[in-house]
N, CA, C and O atoms as a printed pandas DataFrame, in Angstrom:
     atom_number atom_name residue_name chain_id  residue_number  x_coord  y_coord  z_coord
0              1         N          MET        A               1    1.066   72.814   43.633
1              2        CA          MET        A               1    1.727   73.409   44.779
2              3         C          MET        A               1    3.078   73.945   44.313
3              4         O          MET        A               1    3.847   73.217   43.685
4              5         N          SER        A               2    3.370   75.184   44.607
5              6        CA          SER        A               2    4.634   75.784   44.210
6              7         C          SER        A               2    5.735   75.349   45.162
7              8         O          SER        A               2    5.480   74.783   46.225
8              9         N          SER        A               3    6.963   75.627   44.754
9             10        CA          SER        A               3    8.123   75.276   45.583
10            11         C          SER        A               3    8.039   75.940   46.952
11            12         O          SER        A               3    8.339   75.322   47.974
12            13         N          SER        A               4    7.624   77.214   46.959
13            14        CA          SER        A               4    7.539   77.912   48.249
14            15         C          SER        A               4    6.415   77.337   49.110
15            16         O          SER        A               4    6.531   77.310   50.335
16            17         N          ASP        A               5    5.313   76.871   48.476
17            18        CA          ASP        A               5    4.230   76.230   49.226
18            19         C          ASP        A               5    4.711   74.929   49.862
19            20         O          ASP        A               5    4.357   74.610   50.997
20            21         N          GLU        A               6    5.547   74.162   49.091
21            22        CA          GLU        A               6    6.081   72.898   49.624
22            23         C          GLU        A               6    6.960   73.156   50.839
23            24         O          GLU        A               6    6.858   72.466   51.853
24            25         N          GLU        A               7    7.834   74.170   50.721
25            26        CA          GLU        A               7    8.726   74.484   51.836
26            27         C          GLU        A               7    7.934   74.918   53.058
27            28         O          GLU        A               7    8.267   74.553   54.186
28            29         N          ALA        A               8    6.869   75.710   52.827
29            30        CA          ALA        A               8    6.040   76.167   53.938
30            31         C          ALA        A               8    5.314   74.995   54.594
31            32         O          ALA        A               8    5.077   75.006   55.802
32            33         N          ALA        A               9    4.963   73.987   53.800
33            34        CA          ALA        A               9    4.256   72.816   54.319
34            35         C          ALA        A               9    5.214   71.797   54.932
35            36         O          ALA        A               9    4.787   70.729   55.371
36            37         N          GLY        A              10    6.511   72.122   54.964
37            38        CA          GLY        A              10    7.485   71.201   55.540
38            39         C          GLY        A              10    8.033   70.191   54.545
39            40         O          GLY        A              10    8.814   69.316   54.919
40            41         N          GLU        A              11    7.639   70.300   53.293
41            42        CA          GLU        A              11    8.137   69.396   52.256
42            43         C          GLU        A              11    9.513   69.876   51.799
43            44         O          GLU        A              11    9.780   71.078   51.797
44            45         N          PRO        A              12   10.387   68.946   51.414
45            46        CA          PRO        A              12   11.694   69.369   50.910
46            47         C          PRO        A              12   11.536   70.101   49.574
47            48         O          PRO        A              12   10.627   69.813   48.796
48            49         N          SER        A              13   12.424   71.036   49.332
49            50        CA          SER        A              13   12.391   71.777   48.071
50            51         C          SER        A              13   12.857   70.861   46.934
51            52         O          SER        A              13   13.393   69.780   47.179
52            53         N          ILE        A              14   12.653   71.293   45.717
53            54        CA          ILE        A              14   13.106   70.529   44.561
54            55         C          ILE        A              14   14.621   70.325   44.642
55            56         O          ILE        A              14   15.117   69.225   44.400
56            57         N          SER        A              15   15.350   71.387   44.982
57            58        CA          SER        A              15   16.812   71.280   45.102
58            59         C          SER        A              15   17.206   70.254   46.151
59            60         O          SER        A              15   18.140   69.479   45.945
60            61         N          GLU        A              16   16.500   70.245   47.271
61            62        CA          GLU        A              16   16.797   69.271   48.329
62            63         C          GLU        A              16   16.497   67.850   47.853
63            64         O          GLU        A              16   17.246   66.921   48.156
64            65         N          ARG        A              17   15.408   67.681   47.112
65            66        CA          ARG        A              17   15.071   66.340   46.592
66            67         C          ARG        A              17   16.107   65.873   45.581
67            68         O          ARG        A              17   16.473   64.698   45.564
68            69         N          ILE        A              18   16.580   66.783   44.740
69            70        CA          ILE        A              18   17.615   66.428   43.761
70            71         C          ILE        A              18   18.892   66.007   44.472
71            72         O          ILE        A              18   19.504   65.004   44.106
72            73         N          GLU        A              19   19.294   66.754   45.472
73            74        CA          GLU        A              19   20.503   66.406   46.229
74            75         C          GLU        A              19   20.341   65.063   46.932
75            76         O          GLU        A              19   21.293   64.286   47.003
76            77         N          GLU        A              20   19.163   64.783   47.447
77            78        CA          GLU        A              20   18.912   63.481   48.082
78            79         C          GLU        A              20   18.981   62.364   47.054
79            80         O          GLU        A              20   19.541   61.304   47.333
80            81         N          ASP        A              21   18.422   62.584   45.869
81            82        CA          ASP        A              21   18.503   61.581   44.797
82            83         C          ASP        A              21   19.961   61.312   44.420
83            84         O          ASP        A              21   20.349   60.161   44.222
84            85         N          LYS        A              22   20.762   62.365   44.322
85            86        CA          LYS        A              22   22.179   62.207   43.997
86            87         C          LYS        A              22   22.895   61.425   45.092
87            88         O          LYS        A              22   23.693   60.534   44.804
88            89         N          ARG        A              23   22.610   61.758   46.346
89            90        CA          ARG        A              23   23.239   61.061   47.469
90            91         C          ARG        A              23   22.911   59.579   47.417
91            92         O          ARG        A              23   23.786   58.733   47.601
92            93         N          LEU        A              24   21.643   59.271   47.165
93            94        CA          LEU        A              24   21.224   57.875   47.089
94            95         C          LEU        A              24   21.909   57.162   45.925
95            96         O          LEU        A              24   22.402   56.045   46.084
96            97         N          ALA        A              25   21.941   57.795   44.770
97            98        CA          ALA        A              25   22.575   57.180   43.600
98            99         C          ALA        A              25   24.049   56.895   43.866
99           100         O          ALA        A              25   24.551   55.833   43.497
100          101         N          ARG        A              26   24.735   57.824   44.495
101          102        CA          ARG        A              26   26.161   57.633   44.784
102          103         C          ARG        A              26   26.390   56.512   45.793
103          104         O          ARG        A              26   27.472   55.925   45.826
104          105         N          SER        A              27   25.396   56.210   46.608
105          106        CA          SER        A              27   25.552   55.162   47.618
106          107         C          SER        A              27   25.352   53.762   47.045
107          108         O          SER        A              27   25.678   52.776   47.706
108          109         N          LEU        A              28   24.824   53.659   45.835
109          110        CA          LEU        A              28   24.572   52.360   45.231
110          111         C          LEU        A              28   25.825   51.847   44.550
111          112         O          LEU        A              28   26.360   52.496   43.651
112          113         N          GLU        A              29   26.289   50.700   44.970
113          114        CA          GLU        A              29   27.500   50.118   44.409
114          115         C          GLU        A              29   27.344   49.926   42.906
115          116         O          GLU        A              29   26.323   49.422   42.437
116          117         N          GLY        A              30   28.358   50.328   42.162
117          118        CA          GLY        A              30   28.338   50.148   40.713
118          119         C          GLY        A              30   27.569   51.209   39.964
119          120         O          GLY        A              30   27.396   51.101   38.750
120          121         N          THR        A              31   27.102   52.238   40.659
121          122        CA          THR        A              31   26.359   53.313   40.018
122          123         C          THR        A              31   27.286   54.493   39.795
123          124         O          THR        A              31   27.989   54.931   40.706
124          125         N          TYR        A              32   27.277   54.996   38.586
125          126        CA          TYR        A              32   28.103   56.144   38.238
126          127         C          TYR        A              32   27.164   57.265   37.822
127          128         O          TYR        A              32   26.692   57.316   36.686
128          129         N          LEU        A              33   26.909   58.146   38.753
129          130        CA          LEU        A              33   25.987   59.245   38.526
130          131         C          LEU        A              33   26.567   60.180   37.475
131          132         O          LEU        A              33   27.677   60.686   37.637
132          133         N          PHE        A              34   25.823   60.411   36.404
133          134        CA          PHE        A              34   26.286   61.300   35.342
134          135         C          PHE        A              34   25.698   62.675   35.608
135          136         O          PHE        A              34   24.550   62.964   35.272
136          137         N          ASP        A              35   26.526   63.514   36.224
137          138        CA          ASP        A              35   26.096   64.872   36.544
138          139         C          ASP        A              35   27.033   65.859   35.854
139          140         O          ASP        A              35   27.849   65.458   35.025
140          141         N          GLY        A              36   26.928   67.121   36.180
141          142        CA          GLY        A              36   27.747   68.138   35.538
142          143         C          GLY        A              36   29.234   67.884   35.682
143          144         O          GLY        A              36   29.999   68.086   34.739
144          145         N          THR        A              37   29.641   67.443   36.856
145          146        CA          THR        A              37   31.060   67.170   37.080
146          147         C          THR        A              37   31.543   66.024   36.217
147          148         O          THR        A              37   32.585   66.124   35.569
148          149         N          ARG        A              38   30.789   64.936   36.207
149          150        CA          ARG        A              38   31.180   63.771   35.404
150          151         C          ARG        A              38   31.114   64.080   33.916
151          152         O          ARG        A              38   31.909   63.548   33.140
152          153         N          SER        A              39   30.177   64.933   33.504
153          154        CA          SER        A              39   30.045   65.233   32.077
154          155         C          SER        A              39   31.291   65.931   31.539
155          156         O          SER        A              39   31.607   65.809   30.356
156          157         N          GLN        A              40   31.998   66.661   32.398
157          158        CA          GLN        A              40   33.219   67.335   31.982
158          159         C          GLN        A              40   34.458   66.445   32.107
159          160         O          GLN        A              40   35.507   66.746   31.537
160          161         N          LYS        A              41   34.329   65.358   32.850
161          162        CA          LYS        A              41   35.480   64.502   33.138
162          163         C          LYS        A              41   36.067   63.891   31.870
163          164         O          LYS        A              41   37.288   63.799   31.740
164          165         N          ASN        A              42   35.228   63.478   30.945
165          166        CA          ASN        A              42   35.729   62.882   29.705
166          167         C          ASN        A              42   34.910   63.384   28.524
167          168         O          ASN        A              42   34.352   62.607   27.749
168          169         N          TYR        A              43   34.857   64.680   28.414
169          170        CA          TYR        A              43   34.111   65.312   27.321
170          171         C          TYR        A              43   34.564   64.819   25.943
171          172         O          TYR        A              43   33.712   64.562   25.093
172          173         N          PRO        A              44   35.876   64.675   25.684
173          174        CA          PRO        A              44   36.280   64.198   24.360
174          175         C          PRO        A              44   35.681   62.830   23.997
175          176         O          PRO        A              44   35.280   62.614   22.854
176          177         N          LEU        A              45   35.623   61.920   24.959
177          178        CA          LEU        A              45   35.031   60.603   24.701
178          179         C          LEU        A              45   33.559   60.752   24.346
179          180         O          LEU        A              45   33.092   60.155   23.376
180          181         N          ASN        A              46   32.832   61.534   25.115
181          182        CA          ASN        A              46   31.411   61.712   24.851
182          183         C          ASN        A              46   31.175   62.366   23.499
183          184         O          ASN        A              46   30.266   61.977   22.766
184          185         N          LYS        A              47   31.986   63.350   23.171
185          186        CA          LYS        A              47   31.844   64.026   21.878
186          187         C          LYS        A              47   32.128   63.055   20.734
187          188         O          LYS        A              47   31.410   63.047   19.734
188          189         N          MET        A              48   33.170   62.240   20.878
189          190        CA          MET        A              48   33.508   61.263   19.842
190          191         C          MET        A              48   32.387   60.245   19.672
191          192         O          MET        A              48   31.978   59.942   18.551
192          193         N          CYS        A              49   31.892   59.720   20.787
193          194        CA          CYS        A              49   30.809   58.731   20.705
194          195         C          CYS        A              49   29.567   59.336   20.062
195          196         O          CYS        A              49   28.920   58.689   19.239
196          197         N          MET        A              50   29.234   60.557   20.426
197          198        CA          MET        A              50   28.052   61.207   19.867
198          199         C          MET        A              50   28.198   61.420   18.368
199          200         O          MET        A              50   27.206   61.405   17.639
200          201         N          SER        A              51   29.426   61.619   17.903
201          202        CA          SER        A              51   29.644   61.827   16.466
202          203         C          SER        A              51   29.271   60.597   15.650
203          204         O          SER        A              51   29.027   60.688   14.447
204          205         N          LEU        A              52   29.230   59.449   16.313
205          206        CA          LEU        A              52   28.966   58.195   15.604
206          207         C          LEU        A              52   27.512   58.034   15.188
207          208         O          LEU        A              52   27.131   56.992   14.654
208          209         N          THR        A              53   26.701   59.050   15.425
209          210        CA          THR        A              53   25.318   58.996   14.936
210          211         C          THR        A              53   25.273   59.202   13.420
211          212         O          THR        A              53   24.264   58.894   12.784
212          213         N          LYS        A              54   26.353   59.717   12.842
213          214        CA          LYS        A              54   26.399   59.984   11.397
214          215         C          LYS        A              54   27.122   58.854   10.675
215          216         O          LYS        A              54   28.194   58.417   11.092
216          217         N          ARG        A              55   26.525   58.397    9.600
217          218        CA          ARG        A              55   27.046   57.259    8.827
218          219         C          ARG        A              55   28.498   57.486    8.393
219          220         O          ARG        A              55   29.333   56.592    8.533
220          221         N          ASP        A              56   28.801   58.672    7.868
221          222        CA          ASP        A              56   30.166   58.943    7.404
222          223         C          ASP        A              56   31.165   58.843    8.546
223          224         O          ASP        A              56   32.283   58.364    8.355
224          225         N          ASN        A              57   30.773   59.288    9.721
225          226        CA          ASN        A              57   31.661   59.201   10.888
226          227         C          ASN        A              57   31.871   57.756   11.315
227          228         O          ASN        A              57   32.974   57.377   11.710
228          229         N          ARG        A              58   30.817   56.950   11.238
229          230        CA          ARG        A              58   30.971   55.533   11.582
230          231         C          ARG        A              58   31.942   54.855   10.620
231          232         O          ARG        A              58   32.752   54.023   11.029
232          233         N          ALA        A              59   31.858   55.214    9.346
233          234        CA          ALA        A              59   32.771   54.645    8.350
234          235         C          ALA        A              59   34.205   55.084    8.626
235          236         O          ALA        A              59   35.132   54.281    8.525
236          237         N          ALA        A              60   34.391   56.359    8.974
237          238        CA          ALA        A              60   35.732   56.865    9.288
238          239         C          ALA        A              60   36.283   56.173   10.534
239          240         O          ALA        A              60   37.468   55.841   10.589
240          241         N          PHE        A              61   35.440   55.959   11.519
241          242        CA          PHE        A              61   35.863   55.276   12.742
242          243         C          PHE        A              61   36.275   53.843   12.415
243          244         O          PHE        A              61   37.322   53.383   12.871
244          245         N          ALA        A              62   35.469   53.140   11.635
245          246        CA          ALA        A              62   35.763   51.748   11.293
246          247         C          ALA        A              62   37.068   51.634   10.506
247          248         O          ALA        A              62   37.790   50.646   10.639
248          249         N          ALA        A              63   37.367   52.635    9.692
249          250        CA          ALA        A              63   38.580   52.602    8.872
250          251         C          ALA        A              63   39.848   52.809    9.695
251          252         O          ALA        A              63   40.894   52.249    9.367
252          253         N          ASP        A              64   39.767   53.612   10.766
253          254        CA          ASP        A              64   40.945   53.917   11.583
254          255         C          ASP        A              64   40.478   54.353   12.974
255          256         O          ASP        A              64   40.365   55.546   13.253
256          257         N          GLU        A              65   40.211   53.387   13.829
257          258        CA          GLU        A              65   39.671   53.687   15.144
258          259         C          GLU        A              65   40.590   54.593   15.961
259          260         O          GLU        A              65   40.134   55.585   16.530
260          261         N          ALA        A              66   41.864   54.263   16.022
261          262        CA          ALA        A              66   42.799   55.063   16.826
262          263         C          ALA        A              66   42.917   56.477   16.265
263          264         O          ALA        A              66   42.933   57.447   17.023
264          265         N          GLY        A              67   42.999   56.597   14.958
265          266        CA          GLY        A              67   43.089   57.907   14.331
266          267         C          GLY        A              67   41.839   58.736   14.570
267          268         O          GLY        A              67   41.918   59.944   14.795
268          269         N          TYR        A              68   40.690   58.083   14.521
269          270        CA          TYR        A              68   39.429   58.789   14.768
270          271         C          TYR        A              68   39.378   59.298   16.208
271          272         O          TYR        A              68   38.943   60.421   16.460
272          273         N          CYS        A              69   39.820   58.476   17.136
273          274        CA          CYS        A              69   39.870   58.900   18.541
274          275         C          CYS        A              69   40.788   60.110   18.699
275          276         O          CYS        A              69   40.474   61.044   19.436
276          277         N          ALA        A              70   41.910   60.087   18.009
277          278        CA          ALA        A              70   42.873   61.185   18.104
278          279         C          ALA        A              70   42.268   62.498   17.605
279          280         O          ALA        A              70   42.581   63.566   18.130
280          281         N          GLN        A              71   41.403   62.419   16.594
281          282        CA          GLN        A              71   40.768   63.632   16.061
282          283         C          GLN        A              71   39.950   64.354   17.126
283          284         O          GLN        A              71   39.755   65.567   17.049
284          285         N          PHE        A              72   39.476   63.613   18.110
285          286        CA          PHE        A              72   38.645   64.199   19.167
286          287         C          PHE        A              72   39.439   64.483   20.439
287          288         O          PHE        A              72   38.878   64.912   21.447
288          289         N          GLY        A              73   40.741   64.240   20.385
289          290        CA          GLY        A              73   41.598   64.575   21.523
290          291         C          GLY        A              73   41.481   63.623   22.700
291          292         O          GLY        A              73   41.716   64.025   23.840
292          293         N          LEU        A              74   41.124   62.368   22.449
293          294        CA          LEU        A              74   41.048   61.413   23.548
294          295         C          LEU        A              74   42.436   61.176   24.124
295          296         O          LEU        A              74   43.425   61.120   23.392
296          297         N          SER        A              75   42.496   61.037   25.435
297          298        CA          SER        A              75   43.760   60.674   26.082
298          299         C          SER        A              75   44.125   59.256   25.653
299          300         O          SER        A              75   43.287   58.521   25.130
300          301         N          GLU        A              76   45.380   58.882   25.878
301          302        CA          GLU        A              76   45.796   57.512   25.547
302          303         C          GLU        A              76   44.956   56.490   26.314
303          304         O          GLU        A              76   44.586   55.447   25.776
304          305         N          GLU        A              77   44.662   56.804   27.580
305          306        CA          GLU        A              77   43.848   55.891   28.398
306          307         C          GLU        A              77   42.446   55.733   27.799
307          308         O          GLU        A              77   41.946   54.616   27.670
308          309         N          SER        A              78   41.823   56.840   27.441
309          310        CA          SER        A              78   40.475   56.774   26.872
310          311         C          SER        A              78   40.486   56.064   25.534
311          312         O          SER        A              78   39.591   55.272   25.235
312          313         N          LYS        A              79   41.499   56.347   24.728
313          314        CA          LYS        A              79   41.608   55.679   23.423
314          315         C          LYS        A              79   41.701   54.172   23.619
315          316         O          LYS        A              79   41.065   53.410   22.890
316          317         N          GLN        A              80   42.491   53.738   24.600
317          318        CA          GLN        A              80   42.632   52.305   24.846
318          319         C          GLN        A              80   41.314   51.692   25.320
319          320         O          GLN        A              80   40.985   50.568   24.941
320          321         N          LEU        A              81   40.559   52.420   26.143
321          322        CA          LEU        A              81   39.244   51.933   26.576
322          323         C          LEU        A              81   38.337   51.713   25.377
323          324         O          LEU        A              81   37.609   50.722   25.320
324          325         N          VAL        A              82   38.377   52.631   24.421
325          326        CA          VAL        A              82   37.565   52.502   23.200
326          327         C          VAL        A              82   38.027   51.301   22.389
327          328         O          VAL        A              82   37.215   50.468   21.987
328          329         N          LEU        A              83   39.329   51.211   22.147
329          330        CA          LEU        A              83   39.858   50.117   21.335
330          331         C          LEU        A              83   39.583   48.752   21.962
331          332         O          LEU        A              83   39.359   47.769   21.255
332          333         N          ASP        A              84   39.601   48.699   23.299
333          334        CA          ASP        A              84   39.340   47.447   24.021
334          335         C          ASP        A              84   37.846   47.181   24.213
335          336         O          ASP        A              84   37.450   46.105   24.662
336          337         N          ARG        A              85   37.021   48.175   23.866
337          338        CA          ARG        A              85   35.572   48.111   24.106
338          339         C          ARG        A              85   35.300   47.814   25.577
339          340         O          ARG        A              85   34.480   46.966   25.929
340          341         N          ASP        A              86   36.014   48.541   26.410
341          342        CA          ASP        A              86   35.888   48.420   27.869
342          343         C          ASP        A              86   34.751   49.347   28.309
343          344         O          ASP        A              86   34.981   50.493   28.694
344          345         N          TRP        A              87   33.526   48.831   28.245
345          346        CA          TRP        A              87   32.335   49.645   28.493
346          347         C          TRP        A              87   32.339   50.253   29.890
347          348         O          TRP        A              87   32.104   51.450   30.052
348          349         N          ILE        A              88   32.604   49.435   30.887
349          350        CA          ILE        A              88   32.579   49.939   32.257
350          351         C          ILE        A              88   33.717   50.927   32.469
351          352         O          ILE        A              88   33.560   51.905   33.200
352          353         N          GLY        A              89   34.852   50.683   31.843
353          354        CA          GLY        A              89   35.962   51.632   31.933
354          355         C          GLY        A              89   35.594   52.986   31.348
355          356         O          GLY        A              89   35.953   54.028   31.897
356          357         N          MET        A              90   34.874   52.964   30.225
357          358        CA          MET        A              90   34.445   54.218   29.621
358          359         C          MET        A              90   33.471   54.956   30.537
359          360         O          MET        A              90   33.547   56.178   30.667
360          361         N          ILE        A              91   32.568   54.229   31.167
361          362        CA          ILE        A              91   31.601   54.848   32.081
362          363         C          ILE        A              91   32.339   55.419   33.294
363          364         O          ILE        A              91   32.097   56.555   33.701
364          365         N          ARG        A              92   33.235   54.623   33.861
365          366        CA          ARG        A              92   33.993   55.091   35.031
366          367         C          ARG        A              92   34.825   56.340   34.716
367          368         O          ARG        A              92   35.034   57.190   35.581
368          369         N          SER        A              93   35.293   56.437   33.476
369          370        CA          SER        A              93   36.153   57.559   33.109
370          371         C          SER        A              93   35.365   58.814   32.757
371          372         O          SER        A              93   35.950   59.840   32.410
372          373         N          GLY        A              94   34.032   58.736   32.846
373          374        CA          GLY        A              94   33.207   59.913   32.584
374          375         C          GLY        A              94   32.345   59.804   31.353
375          376         O          GLY        A              94   31.716   60.781   30.947
376          377         N          GLY        A              95   32.305   58.623   30.748
377          378        CA          GLY        A              95   31.460   58.436   29.577
378          379         C          GLY        A              95   29.986   58.370   29.961
379          380         O          GLY        A              95   29.619   57.779   30.977
380          381         N          ASN        A              96   29.166   58.975   29.146
381          382        CA          ASN        A              96   27.714   58.913   29.322
382          383         C          ASN        A              96   27.233   57.617   28.686
383          384         O          ASN        A              96   27.551   57.346   27.528
384          385         N          ILE        A              97   26.477   56.817   29.417
385          386        CA          ILE        A              97   26.051   55.510   28.929
386          387         C          ILE        A              97   25.330   55.604   27.589
387          388         O          ILE        A              97   25.492   54.725   26.743
388          389         N          TYR        A              98   24.545   56.646   27.382
389          390        CA          TYR        A              98   23.801   56.775   26.135
390          391         C          TYR        A              98   24.726   57.095   24.968
391          392         O          TYR        A              98   24.478   56.657   23.844
392          393         N          TYR        A              99   25.785   57.853   25.221
393          394        CA          TYR        A              99   26.755   58.149   24.163
394          395         C          TYR        A              99   27.641   56.943   23.911
395          396         O          TYR        A              99   27.903   56.595   22.759
396          397         N          VAL        A             100   28.108   56.299   24.978
397          398        CA          VAL        A             100   28.950   55.117   24.843
398          399         C          VAL        A             100   28.201   54.016   24.096
399          400         O          VAL        A             100   28.803   53.250   23.344
400          401         N          PHE        A             101   26.899   53.942   24.303
401          402        CA          PHE        A             101   26.128   52.896   23.623
402          403         C          PHE        A             101   26.109   53.109   22.111
403          404         O          PHE        A             101   25.915   52.151   21.364
404          405         N          LYS        A             102   26.305   54.327   21.650
405          406        CA          LYS        A             102   26.407   54.571   20.209
406          407         C          LYS        A             102   27.619   53.838   19.645
407          408         O          LYS        A             102   27.574   53.326   18.527
408          409         N          LEU        A             103   28.699   53.788   20.420
409          410        CA          LEU        A             103   29.866   53.008   20.020
410          411         C          LEU        A             103   29.548   51.516   20.057
411          412         O          LEU        A             103   29.916   50.775   19.146
412          413         N          ALA        A             104   28.871   51.083   21.103
413          414        CA          ALA        A             104   28.516   49.663   21.225
414          415         C          ALA        A             104   27.660   49.212   20.040
415          416         O          ALA        A             104   27.790   48.083   19.569
416          417         N          SER        A             105   26.800   50.083   19.572
417          418        CA          SER        A             105   25.902   49.742   18.471
418          419         C          SER        A             105   26.652   49.449   17.179
419          420         O          SER        A             105   26.184   48.665   16.354
420          421         N          ILE        A             106   27.805   50.067   17.000
421          422        CA          ILE        A             106   28.605   49.811   15.793
422          423         C          ILE        A             106   28.967   48.340   15.706
423          424         O          ILE        A             106   28.979   47.763   14.618
424          425         N          ASN        A             107   29.261   47.731   16.844
425          426        CA          ASN        A             107   29.627   46.311   16.895
426          427         C          ASN        A             107   28.428   45.404   17.117
427          428         O          ASN        A             107   28.582   44.206   17.355
428          429         N          HIS        A             108   27.230   45.981   17.040
429          430        CA          HIS        A             108   25.996   45.226   17.303
430          431         C          HIS        A             108   26.026   44.602   18.697
431          432         O          HIS        A             108   25.574   43.476   18.910
432          433         N          THR        A             109   26.572   45.370   19.634
433          434        CA          THR        A             109   26.627   44.957   21.029
434          435         C          THR        A             109   25.376   45.482   21.714
435          436         O          THR        A             109   25.087   46.677   21.660
436          437         N          SER        A             110   24.641   44.595   22.354
437          438        CA          SER        A             110   23.379   44.999   22.984
438          439         C          SER        A             110   23.626   45.677   24.329
439          440         O          SER        A             110   24.697   45.554   24.923
440          441         N          MET        A             111   22.619   46.383   24.784
441          442        CA          MET        A             111   22.691   47.002   26.110
442          443         C          MET        A             111   22.867   45.924   27.176
443          444         O          MET        A             111   23.480   46.177   28.213
444          445         N          GLN        A             112   22.341   44.736   26.934
445          446        CA          GLN        A             112   22.519   43.645   27.897
446          447         C          GLN        A             112   23.980   43.220   27.982
447          448         O          GLN        A             112   24.465   42.894   29.065
448          449         N          HIS        A             113   24.693   43.217   26.847
449          450        CA          HIS        A             113   26.127   42.908   26.882
450          451         C          HIS        A             113   26.878   43.941   27.727
451          452         O          HIS        A             113   27.734   43.594   28.541
452          453         N          VAL        A             114   26.542   45.204   27.518
453          454        CA          VAL        A             114   27.181   46.280   28.277
454          455         C          VAL        A             114   26.848   46.126   29.755
455          456         O          VAL        A             114   27.732   46.244   30.604
456          457         N          GLY        A             115   25.586   45.864   30.073
457          458        CA          GLY        A             115   25.161   45.674   31.458
458          459         C          GLY        A             115   25.852   44.496   32.116
459          460         O          GLY        A             115   26.214   44.559   33.291
460          461         N          ALA        A             116   26.036   43.423   31.363
461          462        CA          ALA        A             116   26.723   42.251   31.908
462          463         C          ALA        A             116   28.152   42.611   32.295
463          464         O          ALA        A             116   28.624   42.238   33.369
464          465         N          GLN        A             117   28.840   43.340   31.413
465          466        CA          GLN        A             117   30.213   43.728   31.734
466          467         C          GLN        A             117   30.250   44.656   32.941
467          468         O          GLN        A             117   31.134   44.542   33.790
468          469         N          GLN        A             118   29.297   45.569   33.015
469          470        CA          GLN        A             118   29.269   46.496   34.146
470          471         C          GLN        A             118   29.060   45.767   35.466
471          472         O          GLN        A             118   29.497   46.236   36.517
472          473         N          ASN        A             119   28.396   44.627   35.411
473          474        CA          ASN        A             119   28.110   43.856   36.624
474          475         C          ASN        A             119   29.050   42.673   36.810
475          476         O          ASN        A             119   28.821   41.835   37.682
476          477         N          SER        A             120   30.109   42.592   36.001
477          478        CA          SER        A             120   31.079   41.489   36.067
478          479         C          SER        A             120   30.388   40.136   35.979
479          480         O          SER        A             120   30.676   39.217   36.747
480          481         N          MET        A             121   29.464   40.038   35.018
481          482        CA          MET        A             121   28.710   38.800   34.811
482          483         C          MET        A             121   28.829   38.364   33.353
483          484         O          MET        A             121   29.172   39.153   32.473
484          485         N          THR        A             122   28.538   37.096   33.128
485          486        CA          THR        A             122   28.378   36.660   31.749
486          487         C          THR        A             122   27.030   37.182   31.253
487          488         O          THR        A             122   26.179   37.584   32.047
488          489         N          LEU        A             123   26.851   37.172   29.962
489          490        CA          LEU        A             123   25.585   37.623   29.401
490          491         C          LEU        A             123   24.430   36.775   29.939
491          492         O          LEU        A             123   23.361   37.299   30.252
492          493         N          GLU        A             124   24.650   35.480   30.042
493          494        CA          GLU        A             124   23.610   34.581   30.529
494          495         C          GLU        A             124   23.252   34.873   31.992
495          496         O          GLU        A             124   22.080   34.858   32.368
496          497         N          GLU        A             125   24.274   35.137   32.804
497          498        CA          GLU        A             125   24.022   35.474   34.213
498          499         C          GLU        A             125   23.239   36.782   34.323
499          500         O          GLU        A             125   22.319   36.898   35.133
500          501         N          PHE        A             126   23.609   37.757   33.508
501          502        CA          PHE        A             126   22.929   39.045   33.554
502          503         C          PHE        A             126   21.475   38.914   33.115
503          504         O          PHE        A             126   20.583   39.508   33.721
504          505         N          ARG        A             127   21.238   38.136   32.060
505          506        CA          ARG        A             127   19.855   37.931   31.600
506          507         C          ARG        A             127   19.032   37.217   32.667
507          508         O          ARG        A             127   17.863   37.543   32.875
508          509         N          ALA        A             128   19.639   36.248   33.340
509          510        CA          ALA        A             128   18.912   35.549   34.418
510          511         C          ALA        A             128   18.570   36.522   35.545
511          512         O          ALA        A             128   17.487   36.446   36.126
512          513         N          LYS        A             129   19.494   37.438   35.856
513          514        CA          LYS        A             129   19.250   38.450   36.884
514          515         C          LYS        A             129   18.079   39.338   36.470
515          516         O          LYS        A             129   17.202   39.632   37.282
516          517         N          LEU        A             130   18.065   39.762   35.214
517          518        CA          LEU        A             130   16.958   40.596   34.725
518          519         C          LEU        A             130   15.631   39.846   34.782
519          520         O          LEU        A             130   14.609   40.399   35.187
520          521         N          ASN        A             131   15.660   38.587   34.372
521          522        CA          ASN        A             131   14.440   37.791   34.347
522          523         C          ASN        A             131   13.936   37.470   35.741
523          524         O          ASN        A             131   12.733   37.305   35.942
524          525         N          ALA        A             132   14.838   37.378   36.707
525          526        CA          ALA        A             132   14.439   37.102   38.086
526          527         C          ALA        A             132   13.564   38.245   38.619
527          528         O          ALA        A             132   12.648   38.010   39.407
528          529         N          HIS        A             133   13.842   39.455   38.198
529          530        CA          HIS        A             133   13.075   40.617   38.647
530          531         C          HIS        A             133   11.687   40.652   38.005
531          532         O          HIS        A             133   10.743   41.163   38.606
532          533         N          THR        A             134   11.556   40.113   36.790
533          534        CA          THR        A             134   10.254   40.173   36.109
534          535         C          THR        A             134    9.354   39.028   36.496
535          536         O          THR        A             134    8.147   39.086   36.262
536          537         N          SER        A             135    9.920   37.970   37.091
537          538        CA          SER        A             135    9.093   36.809   37.435
538          539         C          SER        A             135    8.450   36.933   38.805
539          540         O          SER        A             135    7.724   36.035   39.233
540          541         N          LYS        A             136    8.709   38.038   39.499
541          542        CA          LYS        A             136    8.144   38.208   40.842
542          543         C          LYS        A             136    6.791   38.848   40.778
543          544         O          LYS        A             136    6.163   39.069   41.813
């Protein structure tokens, strides 16, 4: 069924469904929708994190974290979030979770550790929350 067929049948268009999905995501507490606006909010952080896919860049970052951040033009606030490994702060400031996780991987920090911080929980509490959903 084409988009015009859906509209004729009374179904919402793809654009309308996308907007509804965005509205729903924004209504969920603790959810930071990564859309075009957010992607531009902290582009330097995302670019820096993405650079960490290369071994030489990871070595340069490990040798001088603050200096490496400066090379990408991070603001002082963003640089401090990186140095503090403030995962939720990076996400709130416009970081893409998949790019930020590249930084987390350098420290062998699991996605569960990041999720626990995002939910203001200990790692054990977060794992119990995850397991509660799978035991139903």
